[in-house]
VEXDO-309927 format. One record per residue (C-alpha): x, y, z; residue in three letters. Coordinates in steps of 0.05 Angstrom, whole numbers, plus 5000, padded with zeros to 4 digits. Example, Ala and Ser with C-alpha at 12.3 -4.5 7.8 and 13.67 -1.06 7.14 Angstrom:
# VEXDO-309927
524649105156ALA 527349795143SER 
# end
This chain:
# VEXDO-309927
500149985004MET 503050754988PRO 504351085043SER 500151665069ARG 502452365050ARG 504852805096LEU 500053175139ARG 501053935156VAL 497954465204LEU 500655095187PHE 499155665228LEU 499556435210ALA 496656965244SER 498157535195TYR 494757185135PHE 490357465077PRO 483457535082LYS 477657445039PRO 476358185049ASP 483258535055ASN 487858005008PRO 493558445011LEU 495058275080MET 500357745084GLY 500657615009THR 507757185024TRP 504056805074ALA 498656555025LEU 505256434971SER 508455955013GLN 502255555035ALA 500955544958GLN 508155184943ALA 506754795006LEU 500554574975ALA 504854444912ARG 508753904943GLN 507553194964ASP 503553385033ILE 496953445050ASP 496154205081LEU 491654585127LEU 491755315144VAL 489455635209ALA 490256385208SER 486456495276PHE 482657135265THR 481857755319SER 474257755336TRP 470458365320VAL 463058475330PRO 459958775261LYS 457159285296SER 463859515327LEU 467559545264ALA 468560205238ILE 475760185201THR 476559815137SER 481859335181GLY 476459195224ALA 471659095180LYS 475258555149ALA 475858155210TYR 468658245226ALA 466957895154SER 471757435159CYS 468656755137PRO 470756135186ARG 474255805120SER 475655995051TYR 479155605004THR 484956054965TRP 487455874886GLU 491355334896GLY 486054904931GLY 490155205004VAL 484155035062GLU 484155645101VAL 481455665173ARG 479356275208TYR 477756175276PRO 476056795324ARG 480556925385TRP 481257505441LEU 488657705413TYR 489058365387TYR 495758535351SER 494059365354VAL 497059855399ARG 495859925458PRO 495159235469ILE 501859015431LYS 505059545463HIS 502459365527TRP 503058625522ALA 510158675484TYR 515258635545GLY 511058135590ASN 506557725535PRO 505457115579ILE 498257385606PRO 495957605547TYR 498856915509LEU 494856575565LYS 487656975549LEU 489556815475ALA 490556035491TRP 484056035537TRP 479256345482SER 483755905422ALA 484055195458LYS 478254855440ARG 478755055362GLU 485954865367LEU 484154265394CYS 478854035352ARG 483354195285MET 489353775327VAL 483953215330GLU 480053165260GLU 486353405218PHE 491052965257GLN 497653285221PRO 503652965232ASP 506753525243VAL 505754285261ILE 509355005224PHE 508055635262CYS 509856285240HIS 511956725294HIS 513756415358SER 508956905390LEU 503656825394PRO 503356125342ASN 508655805371GLY 506955935441TRP 499255615431MET 502754975404VAL 506754835463ALA 500554855504GLN 496454295475LEU 495253685514PRO 500153145520THR 496152735477ASN 494953255409LEU 502953485413ARG 506153395353ARG 513153565333PRO 512854355315PHE 517054825276ILE 516455615279THR 520056015228LEU 520956785249ASP 521057295213HIS 522557965254ASP 528958105286PHE 526258665348ASP 521858075357GLU 528057665379ILE 532658125397THR 528058525451ASP 528957885493CYS 535358135506HIS 531558775544ILE 524858395572TYR 526657755618PRO 519457595612CYS 518557615530ARG 525357165532LYS 521656695584LYS 515556725541ALA 520056395475ILE 523955965517ALA 517255615523VAL 517755465447VAL 524955435444ALA 524254785499ASP 518854435459GLN 520454595385SER 524354075340TRP 526154725308ALA 526555475310MET 528255725236LEU 529356405222ALA 529256855162VAL 536057185158ALA 542256925189ASN 542957475232ARG 536657285268MET 539556605271LYS 545956815305ARG 541357145362ASP 536556625375ILE 543156145388GLN 546156695443GLN 539556685478LEU 536256015465PHE 543155575461PRO 540154905473GLN 535554925413THR 536554735342GLN 535655515307VAL 536955355224LEU 536055985166THR 530355885121HIS 529656465072HIS 523856695042ASN 521356614962GLY 518056904910VAL 513356724848GLU 516656884779PRO 514057554752VAL 509157284695PRO 510857394627GLU 505457714604SER 508058384645LEU 513558414601PHE 509758384540ASP 507559044561ASN 510859694543HIS 512460234586ARG 508360814593PRO 510661404540LEU 512561854588GLU 516861364627LEU 520861164556ARG 527961454551LYS 528261484620ARG 531761124670LYS 528260914727VAL 528660774799ILE 523760384828LEU 522460354910ALA 516960074942CYS 514760085011ALA 510560245080LEU 512061025085PHE 514660835160ALA 521161145186GLU 525560485183ARG 524260455113LYS 528961045100GLY 524461295054ILE 526062075060PRO 534161795057LEU 533261564990LEU 529862204964ILE 536462585003GLU 541462114963ALA 538162164893PHE 537862894907HIS 545662954907GLN 546362534841ILE 539462764805ALA 544263314761SER 548262964743ALA 542962314710HIS 538262864679PRO 533562204650ASP 533361954711ALA 526761854755VAL 525361594824LEU 518561324826ARG 515661144901ILE 509060634909ILE 507160634981GLY 502561055032SER 503360995110GLY 503861455170PRO 510761795142ASP 507262075075GLU 507762765105GLU 514862825118ARG 516562365046ILE 512663015017ARG 515663555054ASN 522463235029THR 520363274963VAL 517563884962ASN 523764195002ARG 528763914953LEU 525064234891ALA 524863494860LEU 517663494842ASN 519063404770GLN 523462764790LYS 520162414846VAL 513962064833GLN 509961904889LEU 504461474863ILE 501261174923GLY 499360404930LYS 499259874884LYS 495059234870LEU 500658684880HIS 500758534802HIS 501359344787GLU 507059364832VAL 510858764794LEU 509159144727GLN 513459824750GLU 518659304773MET 518459054700VAL 518659754669TRP 523660024714ALA 531559994720ASP 533659824782CYS 530159774851PHE 532660154917ALA 530360084981LEU 534660305043VAL 530860165092GLY 534459865160TRP 533359265202ASP 530158945136GLU 530058245155PRO 528457835090PHE 523958345051ALA 519457924999THR 520058624958VAL 527758484934TYR 526657874906LEU 520158024873GLU 525158624842ALA 530258124828MET 525657674793ALA 523558194751ALA 530458154727GLY 532858874775LEU 538758974806PRO 538459274873ILE 540759744928ILE 539959575000CYS 541959645071CYS 548059205092SER 545459005155ASP 538758565119GLY 538057925112GLY 537757985034ILE 545258025045ASN 545857225060ASP 543857154981VAL 546857654947ILE 553157944933CYS 554958674927ASP 557058904860GLY 554258254833VAL 546358244842HIS 546658974859GLY 549959484914PHE 549359444997ALA 550059995032VAL 551260275112PRO 544860355147PRO 543261085151LYS 548061295109ASN 546861855062VAL 552361935021ALA 553861185005ALA 546961144987THR 548061704939ALA 554461344915THR 550160724902ALA 545261184857LEU 550861394820ASP 553960754808ARG 547960384784MET 545860974734LEU 552561084709SER 554160474673SER 548560114624ASP 552159564611ALA 554259364689ARG 546559484715ARG 543559034658ILE 548458374678GLU 547358544746MET 539558464735GLY 540957914697ILE 544457634756GLN 539257774795ALA 534057334758GLN 537856744751ARG 539656774828LEU 532256814838ILE 530656244786HIS 536655764811GLN 535455834891LYS 529556244913LEU 522056124884THR 517655844929TRP 517155274901ASN 524355114923ALA 523655435001ARG 517754965000ALA 522354384982LYS 527454545031GLU 521354615082LEU 517753945068SER 524253595079SER 524653935146LEU 518253715161PHE 520252935134GLU 526252975190MET 522053255243ALA 517252725240VAL 523552225233SER 526952445288GLY 531952685259GLN 536653335277MET 539853705228GLN 544954315253TYR 545854575182ALA 543055195159ALA 
# end
């Protein structure tokens, strides 16, 4: 008789909702890639309970109207149980340093549904995005429902702040003690977890990306972008993303490259500061703030661009770099981010020190000064994606880890 397919329960709180499909799109892409492996997959995305009568904002309405289950493209079945966990200010700030009391409340509200899913689905292994809260929840399962579980963390601060907050470290220690392995999206994060929890198996597992649809390469640039060298940036408008710094750096080299234009996709709390920077530097004709875009529109902008620049600091492993590289673009990034685990400075783009305007300006100038070098770096960037960093390739590696966890093997190589 053929052996039973591996069954994987995937817990991901930051996951698209039917009324908010842009939330956590990369988590859905990962789930779809896992579903293409030889496994049976069930996703559980515990969702904050919001009464419809109190749902005023678009975000709250997406939670309130979220169905109990939904099947996404690729046959990804997702359950959306409700729980009393709200990752919003001021609750998130209040619980950050001492999370266990809030986690206990979340567990009290979620345990019936989580236990029911484990009993019904009978997973061989449980995969959790983030040690807190999902990994901690799985660590609370009663003995008869426990399975090998693996966590994947995505944020530098959520780990590093364990050095500052002993109670936060204590909460994650519960996960570290019981998990088969803790995965990190960057080597820097892996080293930090190993320092904090030296008895835990810690591995690096990078994110992936879907290949850019071929049809987008058939669409010609808009007339206004022809004969232009387009630098593209795409980010949430938040301080850490460094958009004003990028504009300052572009200002330093703009006169030397009269055909260059900086196009910036995004919105967010730092938008007023960004607009003020553009106005102060009189760059309204050279810097184009084009607002939020749907995902396929972002990919089209990448295909039309000549290079991608995002000099945000402390970027764990932003998939936006991978998307740009998949579109054939060389990148400019900060040297402290996880993307440096996989790219080579000068081969796939340029890495600059964090918060350094002068170094960013130099990188922009170098990128714009040689068409041949820029094009070759873009070719190398796209080749790297296709060879190692598609979601299919990353899911295949993750599936192998699941098999090892079930069989009880240990592996200490990243």
